[in-house]
DOPAKE-110988 format. One record per residue (C-alpha): residue in one letter; x, y, z. Coordinates in nm, 3 decimals. Layout:
residues N
  residu       px       py       pz
       a        X        Y        Z
...
This chain:
residues 520
  residu       px       py       pz
       q   -1.358   -1.910   -0.022
       p   -1.525   -2.211   -0.149
       y   -1.679   -2.223   -0.509
       a   -1.820   -2.499   -0.724
       v   -1.728   -2.643   -1.076
       s   -1.931   -2.835   -1.298
       l   -1.758   -3.000   -1.604
       p   -1.961   -3.082   -1.923
       e   -1.973   -3.429   -2.084
       g   -1.678   -3.498   -2.285
       y   -1.412   -3.259   -2.102
       n   -1.086   -3.434   -2.127
       p   -0.811   -3.212   -1.916
       k   -0.518   -3.350   -2.167
       a   -0.711   -3.237   -2.465
       g   -0.606   -2.902   -2.635
       k   -0.965   -2.765   -2.657
       r   -1.017   -2.468   -2.446
       w   -1.391   -2.417   -2.315
       p   -1.638   -2.150   -2.245
       l   -1.709   -2.068   -1.893
       h   -2.028   -1.959   -1.716
       v   -1.995   -1.771   -1.399
       v   -2.309   -1.807   -1.212
       l   -2.418   -1.591   -0.911
       h   -2.684   -1.737   -0.658
       g   -2.938   -1.554   -0.529
       r   -2.996   -1.434   -0.153
       n   -3.024   -1.726    0.076
       g   -3.063   -1.667    0.469
       t   -2.953   -2.014    0.546
       l   -2.671   -2.025    0.322
       s   -2.323   -2.121    0.479
       e   -1.995   -2.276    0.323
       v   -2.132   -2.627    0.437
       s   -2.485   -2.577    0.275
       f   -2.300   -2.433   -0.042
       f   -2.053   -2.743   -0.072
       a   -2.355   -2.977   -0.026
       s   -2.601   -2.836   -0.284
       h   -2.336   -2.864   -0.535
       e   -2.168   -3.203   -0.423
       g   -2.233   -3.446   -0.719
       k   -2.464   -3.225   -0.874
       p   -2.426   -3.307   -1.293
       a   -2.352   -3.037   -1.533
       a   -2.673   -2.943   -1.764
       k   -2.713   -3.181   -2.048
       e   -2.720   -2.909   -2.305
       a   -2.401   -2.738   -2.142
       d   -2.116   -2.731   -2.360
       w   -1.973   -2.494   -2.109
       i   -1.763   -2.524   -1.781
       q   -1.961   -2.375   -1.496
       l   -1.816   -2.195   -1.188
       d   -2.057   -2.131   -0.921
       v   -1.954   -1.857   -0.708
       f   -2.018   -1.861   -0.292
       g   -1.954   -1.480   -0.288
       r   -1.901   -1.477    0.089
       t   -2.299   -1.563    0.118
       n   -2.534   -1.241    0.087
       n   -2.391   -0.928   -0.020
       a   -2.497   -0.884   -0.385
       y   -2.119   -0.962   -0.479
       r   -2.016   -0.615   -0.343
       w   -1.711   -0.540   -0.141
       a   -1.523   -0.857   -0.044
       g   -1.809   -1.066   -0.223
       e   -1.701   -0.898   -0.543
       t   -1.316   -0.995   -0.469
       d   -1.403   -1.318   -0.423
       v   -1.599   -1.347   -0.785
       f   -1.266   -1.265   -0.929
       e   -1.054   -1.474   -0.702
       a   -1.269   -1.782   -0.800
       l   -1.251   -1.690   -1.169
       a   -0.869   -1.669   -1.154
       a   -0.847   -1.991   -0.979
       v   -1.047   -2.163   -1.209
       t   -0.888   -2.020   -1.528
       s   -0.573   -2.150   -1.377
       r   -0.687   -2.487   -1.318
       y   -0.889   -2.551   -1.631
       k   -0.847   -2.505   -1.992
       i   -1.093   -2.199   -2.001
       d   -1.126   -1.968   -2.340
       e   -1.089   -1.643   -2.192
       r   -1.295   -1.489   -2.449
       r   -1.591   -1.664   -2.380
       i   -1.672   -1.597   -2.034
       t   -2.032   -1.563   -1.973
       l   -2.169   -1.390   -1.655
       w   -2.524   -1.442   -1.534
       g   -2.752   -1.481   -1.221
       f   -3.084   -1.459   -1.078
       s   -3.251   -1.231   -0.784
       m   -2.954   -1.120   -0.567
       g   -2.743   -1.301   -0.848
       g   -2.921   -1.084   -1.103
       a   -2.824   -0.759   -0.905
       g   -2.454   -0.900   -0.901
       a   -2.477   -0.966   -1.271
       w   -2.615   -0.606   -1.344
       h   -2.305   -0.456   -1.124
       l   -2.017   -0.688   -1.245
       a   -2.129   -0.642   -1.604
       v   -2.144   -0.253   -1.621
       h   -1.850   -0.214   -1.382
       h   -1.629   -0.474   -1.584
       p   -1.761   -0.463   -1.915
       d   -1.446   -0.574   -2.080
       r   -1.423   -0.928   -1.883
       w   -1.743   -1.102   -2.033
       s   -1.855   -1.210   -2.379
       s   -2.219   -1.148   -2.240
       a   -2.384   -1.070   -1.918
       g   -2.746   -1.196   -1.805
       a   -2.939   -1.033   -1.514
       g   -3.245   -1.202   -1.399
       a   -3.450   -0.962   -1.172
       g   -3.221   -0.808   -0.893
       f   -3.185   -0.442   -0.831
       v   -2.970   -0.148   -1.002
       d   -3.029    0.145   -0.774
       f   -3.092    0.238   -0.414
       y   -3.390    0.493   -0.427
       k   -3.635    0.319   -0.648
       y   -3.581   -0.020   -0.505
       q   -3.608    0.067   -0.182
       k   -3.893    0.296   -0.249
       k   -3.702    0.589   -0.097
       t   -3.791    0.949   -0.189
       e   -3.593    1.141    0.084
       q   -3.239    1.192   -0.025
       l   -2.973    1.059    0.187
       p   -2.695    1.272    0.347
       s   -2.478    1.431    0.080
       f   -2.170    1.210    0.165
       q   -2.384    0.883    0.148
       h   -2.601    1.022   -0.154
       k   -2.251    1.063   -0.342
       a   -2.135    0.689   -0.253
       l   -2.410    0.542   -0.397
       h   -2.255    0.616   -0.746
       i   -1.991    0.352   -0.666
       y   -2.242    0.055   -0.698
       d   -2.557    0.174   -0.835
       s   -2.543   -0.027   -1.201
       v   -2.786    0.246   -1.341
       d   -2.521    0.489   -1.338
       y   -2.291    0.281   -1.528
       a   -2.578    0.207   -1.820
       l   -2.362    0.354   -2.095
       n   -2.110    0.080   -2.047
       l   -2.389   -0.148   -2.198
       a   -2.228   -0.028   -2.552
       d   -1.934   -0.259   -2.433
       i   -2.097   -0.567   -2.345
       p   -2.389   -0.773   -2.490
       t   -2.646   -0.774   -2.184
       v   -2.995   -0.947   -2.150
       g   -3.220   -0.847   -1.875
       y   -3.522   -1.035   -1.740
       g   -3.824   -1.010   -1.533
       g   -4.132   -1.175   -1.463
       e   -4.422   -0.989   -1.567
       v   -4.556   -0.956   -1.219
       d   -4.231   -0.951   -1.035
       p   -4.173   -0.625   -0.842
       q   -3.788   -0.659   -0.929
       l   -3.879   -0.650   -1.324
       l   -3.795   -0.278   -1.182
       a   -3.453   -0.347   -1.233
       a   -3.438   -0.452   -1.627
       q   -3.711   -0.134   -1.675
       t   -3.490    0.093   -1.505
       m   -3.164    0.019   -1.705
       q   -3.374   -0.015   -2.022
       a   -3.514    0.336   -1.974
       r   -3.156    0.466   -1.904
       a   -3.010    0.269   -2.221
       e   -3.268    0.426   -2.453
       e   -3.158    0.749   -2.323
       l   -2.801    0.697   -2.388
       g   -2.851    0.513   -2.721
       v   -2.699    0.175   -2.608
       p   -2.816   -0.157   -2.655
       l   -2.995   -0.381   -2.405
       k   -3.205   -0.684   -2.480
       v   -3.515   -0.743   -2.204
       i   -3.718   -1.034   -2.182
       v   -4.054   -1.042   -1.989
       g   -4.192   -1.371   -1.850
       p   -4.582   -1.354   -1.935
       k   -4.761   -1.381   -1.608
       m   -4.458   -1.502   -1.421
       g   -4.372   -1.387   -1.067
       h   -3.988   -1.406   -0.922
       k   -3.869   -1.700   -1.140
       f   -3.805   -1.782   -1.518
       d   -4.074   -1.922   -1.746
       p   -3.910   -2.198   -1.949
       e   -3.954   -2.005   -2.300
       s   -3.783   -1.704   -2.145
       l   -3.479   -1.899   -1.991
       k   -3.449   -2.046   -2.320
       q   -3.419   -1.712   -2.496
       f   -3.194   -1.598   -2.234
       m   -2.951   -1.886   -2.254
       a   -2.958   -1.860   -2.640
       f   -2.845   -1.492   -2.603
       h   -2.554   -1.603   -2.417
       a   -2.468   -1.917   -2.654
       e   -2.495   -1.653   -2.977
       h   -2.236   -1.429   -2.793
       a   -2.015   -1.682   -2.680
       k   -1.958   -1.796   -3.020
       k   -1.824   -1.453   -3.111
       g   -1.638   -1.420   -2.794
       t   -1.516   -1.073   -2.648
       p   -1.365   -0.832   -2.906
       s   -0.979   -0.813   -3.001
       v   -0.797   -0.476   -2.886
       r   -0.877   -0.320   -3.238
       g   -1.239   -0.500   -3.255
       r   -1.312   -0.250   -2.946
       a   -1.150    0.075   -3.116
       e   -1.495    0.249   -3.089
       l   -1.649    0.232   -2.729
       q   -1.825    0.453   -2.467
       f   -1.738    0.413   -2.120
       e   -1.827    0.599   -1.779
       t   -1.759    0.544   -1.437
       y   -1.777    0.760   -1.121
       t   -1.486    0.589   -0.939
       l   -1.121    0.481   -1.020
       k   -1.206    0.163   -0.866
       y   -1.376    0.087   -1.179
       n   -1.136    0.237   -1.437
       k   -1.085   -0.005   -1.701
       c   -1.229   -0.119   -2.048
       g   -1.045   -0.291   -2.312
       w   -0.761   -0.085   -2.439
       l   -0.847    0.200   -2.217
       i   -0.749    0.306   -1.851
       i   -0.874    0.621   -1.659
       h   -0.601    0.682   -1.403
       e   -0.698    1.013   -1.275
       q   -1.029    1.238   -1.262
       e   -1.056    1.592   -1.227
       k   -1.341    1.584   -0.977
       s   -1.323    1.255   -0.745
       g   -1.649    1.069   -0.746
       e   -1.825    1.243   -1.033
       r   -1.920    1.132   -1.354
       s   -1.618    1.057   -1.608
       v   -1.685    0.963   -1.959
       v   -1.455    0.856   -2.233
       t   -1.571    0.782   -2.608
       s   -1.370    0.690   -2.922
       k   -1.430    0.683   -3.279
       l   -1.222    0.598   -3.571
       d   -1.229    0.893   -3.853
       d   -1.193    0.866   -4.209
       d   -0.813    0.887   -4.186
       g   -0.777    0.594   -3.957
       i   -0.713    0.799   -3.648
       l   -0.888    0.723   -3.319
       q   -1.046    1.003   -3.194
       v   -1.061    1.015   -2.815
       t   -1.300    1.245   -2.614
       s   -1.310    1.265   -2.245
       e   -1.507    1.440   -1.987
       n   -1.369    1.485   -1.600
       v   -1.023    1.297   -1.689
       m   -0.683    1.432   -1.593
       a   -0.496    1.106   -1.703
       l   -0.548    0.797   -1.915
       s   -0.364    0.543   -2.103
       i   -0.447    0.365   -2.420
       d   -0.291    0.029   -2.526
       r   -0.095    0.085   -2.841
       g   -0.249   -0.194   -3.009
       v   -0.575   -0.030   -3.056
       a   -0.499    0.170   -3.354
       d   -0.185    0.308   -3.526
       r   -0.268    0.708   -3.442
       v   -0.486    0.844   -3.182
       r   -0.585    1.204   -3.098
       v   -0.682    1.288   -2.766
       n   -0.951    1.570   -2.685
       g   -0.834    1.753   -3.028
       s   -0.459    1.739   -2.923
       e   -0.186    1.651   -3.147
       v   -0.178    1.340   -3.341
       v    0.037    1.067   -3.166
       d    0.170    0.771   -3.345
       l    0.110    0.484   -3.104
       n    0.365    0.262   -3.268
       s    0.636    0.490   -3.141
       a    0.544    0.667   -2.880
       a    0.724    0.647   -2.529
       d    0.998    0.462   -2.772
       a    0.785    0.192   -2.789
       n    0.884    0.041   -2.458
       l    0.548    0.003   -2.289
       v    0.233   -0.142   -2.376
       e    0.030    0.122   -2.243
       v    0.093    0.501   -2.379
       y    0.015    0.786   -2.122
       f   -0.146    1.090   -2.187
       v   -0.203    1.379   -1.888
       n   -0.399    1.699   -1.894
       d   -0.191    1.962   -1.764
       e   -0.173    2.326   -1.776
       s   -0.050    2.323   -2.127
       g   -0.355    2.085   -2.222
       w   -0.338    1.706   -2.328
       r    0.000    1.556   -2.399
       v    0.137    1.218   -2.451
       l    0.441    1.142   -2.161
       d    0.774    1.007   -2.306
       y    0.946    0.677   -2.152
       d    1.088    0.837   -1.839
       e    0.775    1.049   -1.768
       s    0.573    0.735   -1.805
       l    0.773    0.553   -1.549
       e    0.746    0.865   -1.299
       f    0.383    0.877   -1.366
       v    0.322    0.530   -1.263
       k    0.495    0.569   -0.903
       n    0.236    0.843   -0.838
       p    0.469    1.072   -0.686
       e    0.215    1.366   -0.603
       l   -0.011    1.118   -0.444
       h   -0.299    1.153   -0.636
       k   -0.628    0.909   -0.612
       r   -0.552    0.603   -0.844
       h   -0.700    0.278   -0.897
       n   -0.728    0.080   -0.565
       l   -0.618    0.407   -0.398
       q   -0.927    0.621   -0.433
       g   -1.115    0.532   -0.101
       p   -1.379    0.517    0.035
       i   -1.308    0.358    0.386
       d   -1.469    0.057    0.277
       d   -1.217   -0.020   -0.007
       a   -0.968   -0.087    0.217
       f   -1.158   -0.449    0.309
       m   -1.133   -0.540   -0.069
       e   -0.804   -0.661   -0.040
       s   -0.553   -0.796    0.208
       f   -0.573   -0.615    0.553
       l   -0.449   -0.620    0.877
       v   -0.600   -0.470    1.216
       v   -0.371   -0.332    1.446
       t   -0.443   -0.259    1.828
       g   -0.245   -0.041    2.039
       g   -0.029   -0.177    2.331
       s    0.055    0.149    2.526
       s   -0.099    0.398    2.739
       p   -0.363    0.588    2.575
       w   -0.419    0.981    2.554
       f   -0.781    0.935    2.617
       q   -0.932    0.632    2.803
       e   -1.265    0.709    2.633
       i   -1.160    0.690    2.290
       q   -0.950    0.365    2.358
       a   -1.271    0.205    2.516
       y   -1.477    0.308    2.211
       a   -1.212    0.200    1.971
       d   -1.193   -0.152    2.157
       w   -1.565   -0.167    2.117
       t   -1.538   -0.054    1.739
       q   -1.288   -0.306    1.660
       g   -1.477   -0.582    1.818
       r   -1.786   -0.504    1.630
       h   -1.577   -0.520    1.301
       q   -1.425   -0.850    1.408
       d   -1.783   -1.000    1.482
       e   -1.937   -0.829    1.172
       f   -1.695   -0.914    0.912
       d   -1.649   -1.275    1.037
       k   -2.048   -1.316    1.008
       w   -2.121   -1.134    0.707
       m   -1.821   -1.138    0.492
       r   -1.704   -1.492    0.605
       g   -1.346   -1.424    0.740
       q   -1.189   -1.358    1.056
       p   -0.972   -1.053    1.036
       r   -0.616   -1.106    1.148
       v   -0.524   -0.891    1.428
       k   -0.164   -0.757    1.563
       i   -0.076   -0.559    1.848
       d    0.095   -0.236    1.717
       s    0.464   -0.364    1.849
       n    0.445   -0.685    1.640
       v    0.367   -0.523    1.299
       s    0.684   -0.561    1.084
       a    0.799   -0.397    0.750
       e    0.655   -0.706    0.570
       d    0.296   -0.636    0.710
       i    0.341   -0.277    0.593
       a    0.422   -0.378    0.252
       q    0.162   -0.645    0.194
       h   -0.163   -0.542    0.385
       n   -0.373   -0.210    0.431
       l   -0.339   -0.131    0.802
       i   -0.673   -0.096    0.992
       l   -0.546    0.104    1.313
       f   -0.762    0.140    1.646
       g   -0.678    0.370    1.906
       d   -0.504    0.706    1.943
       p   -0.163    0.816    1.898
       g   -0.075    0.767    2.262
       g   -0.183    0.401    2.263
       n   -0.133    0.260    1.920
       s    0.234    0.359    1.805
       q    0.127    0.276    1.415
       i   -0.098    0.589    1.454
       a    0.182    0.793    1.609
       a    0.391    0.689    1.311
       v    0.150    0.842    1.048
       v   -0.076    1.092    1.235
       e    0.152    1.418    1.142
       k    0.155    1.316    0.785
       l   -0.221    1.270    0.774
       p   -0.437    1.588    0.672
       i   -0.568    1.602    1.019
       e   -0.450    1.773    1.342
       w   -0.477    1.527    1.667
       t   -0.325    1.600    1.979
       k   -0.376    1.567    2.367
       t   -0.586    1.886    2.363
       e   -0.745    1.927    1.986
       l   -0.887    1.685    1.719
       k   -0.902    1.903    1.399
       v   -1.054    1.810    1.079
       a   -1.126    2.013    0.783
       g   -1.063    2.336    0.956
       k   -1.292    2.268    1.256
       s   -1.188    2.167    1.622
       y   -1.375    1.877    1.818
       d   -1.323    1.756    2.185
       p   -1.104    1.475    2.145
       n   -1.226    1.321    2.459
       t   -1.610    1.247    2.295
       h   -1.492    1.278    1.937
       t   -1.282    1.044    1.709
       v   -1.181    1.047    1.331
       a   -1.290    0.767    1.120
       m   -1.078    0.775    0.808
       i   -0.874    0.612    0.507
       y   -0.592    0.731    0.350
       p   -0.257    0.619    0.162
       n   -0.036    0.482    0.420
       p    0.260    0.768    0.454
       l    0.466    0.449    0.558
       n    0.376    0.271    0.211
       p    0.175    0.512   -0.005
       e    0.051    0.199   -0.236
       k   -0.169    0.068    0.076
       y   -0.432    0.228    0.291
       v   -0.406    0.319    0.655
       v   -0.774    0.315    0.809
       i   -0.797    0.476    1.165
       n   -1.114    0.375    1.402
       s   -1.337    0.217    1.151
       g   -1.413   -0.136    1.023
       m   -1.665   -0.167    0.729
       s   -1.915    0.152    0.762
       m   -2.201   -0.079    0.710
       h   -2.346   -0.270    0.989
       e   -2.566   -0.568    1.073
       s   -2.882   -0.402    1.026
       d   -2.788   -0.307    0.659
       f   -2.691   -0.655    0.596
       k   -3.027   -0.771    0.722
       a   -3.239   -0.509    0.563
       s   -3.109   -0.538    0.215
       n   -2.811   -0.560   -0.013
       a   -2.912   -0.230   -0.160
       w   -2.786   -0.083    0.202
       l   -2.457   -0.226    0.142
       f   -2.309    0.143    0.050
       p   -2.061    0.352    0.221
       k   -2.190    0.514    0.507
       l   -1.899    0.749    0.630
       g   -1.685    0.834    0.279
       d   -1.332    0.893    0.299
       i   -1.322    1.057    0.642
       a   -1.562    1.142    0.928
       v   -1.598    1.268    1.257
       i   -1.771    1.036    1.506
       k   -1.944    1.159    1.841
       f   -1.952    0.886    2.096
       a   -2.122    0.808    2.393
       r   -2.171    0.508    2.632
       a   -2.497    0.339    2.586
       p   -2.639    0.017    2.712
       g   -2.464   -0.280    2.524
       g   -2.199   -0.045    2.365
       y   -2.216    0.306    2.235
       k   -2.444    0.550    2.084
       e   -2.251    0.705    1.782
       e   -2.338    1.032    1.564
       t   -2.188    1.119    1.239
       v   -2.117    1.493    1.316
       w   -1.947    1.553    0.986
       a   -1.826    1.341    0.695
       g   -1.699    1.367    0.345
       f   -1.464    1.290    0.085
       f   -1.111    1.381   -0.032
       n   -1.082    1.559   -0.357
       s   -0.862    1.386   -0.667
       n   -0.535    1.489   -0.446
       w   -0.628    1.352   -0.140
       e   -0.699    1.676    0.003
       l   -1.010    1.814    0.210
């Protein structure tokens, strides 16, 4: 994916100086393409006042930097930090409009990555922004917690953030919504309102906005010990890290998890958590720690001081620290719990390398095969158009051990027609035979129903397998608003299909999420 880099006057690649970096997110542009993106930046000089390198991200056009668009931000960031002399403690994130929505989201989901963040306009939730009063189906309502930035407002305690909106801009609502939640939680957020302004910056507000970033770039992100006292919340293990803290497992998947820490008068780091079953702590954050009132642990010697992180788990005996061997075993995830990048939903499979696999044998059900072919074709077209990439496709007989090791596998068909489905179906929490499809204890007619689901691949549990689904959001969602780019099917769904002019009519007759143990 393309990106643009602007170098300040005086930049010398041979000098030892490391420069601050601004990551800038563009707004929605219905005519944006790779070519127009390059054309808009070709020969464009850096701002006169710039004492930073600037990275303008393409973000796979218009998705508010969600899903593969989010991946693109971090891939571009990795490329630039490897090619240029960047001070990684002084990376500023900002954007306006759709870029503001992206800045809100990337700031609070990744609060330890930026020296400051700035969001102009944008949106931070679904219901208010879309003026919806009727609640979505429960499996979609729950999925809103993945990307609704307002649900992560506690993390503003960990990243200096400024919001901006024009006084008469409807998108001022984003900053106002975040400000109201920040005040409830007692965390800081600076808000600038442009007097009598619509959907743009006025010069004075922009000056204040950029001065905020300059001030915090001078300070840089805190050291490990400098961030000892934090407040962090998440609803998903996708966004599970802040500085020295990693949440590895939730008690109730998809519900709010909170971790707070405070140094007491004896220099012991007191860590408290809610809805957390396992976490790790960078041993450099303090000398001693107590997790949820358990015994004090010396971080300098825990686990024989052989690992950077010290692991804690909440089991039947309460919170305890893992020794070295237990830590190594924990990392392997032998009991197949939900973990970071292995937590679903279906759409998560398309944020990393994936391979579409079609069947080459005789299917059990011709109707399922026809529907799967149509679904796969829709996925190919929509991902190419809206996420700017042509998915790789292989027939099942050509899938190699290397493919299974490297990619999430997106399987279309049924166990008769696709040997890759046949290889895993008996190890999935469903029953699928020639006479019955059984999901969550209920039977469905396999001639007119299929399962759409994500699960750790039984052939490689570090990657996903997806059955009969591409991304669960479709062209109508991309055209409507980026706020509609939330998961529509959860982790698993039963789809009833019927032929219709131009394709198929689909009905989600049941959908939901696996629990923290990948069980229904």
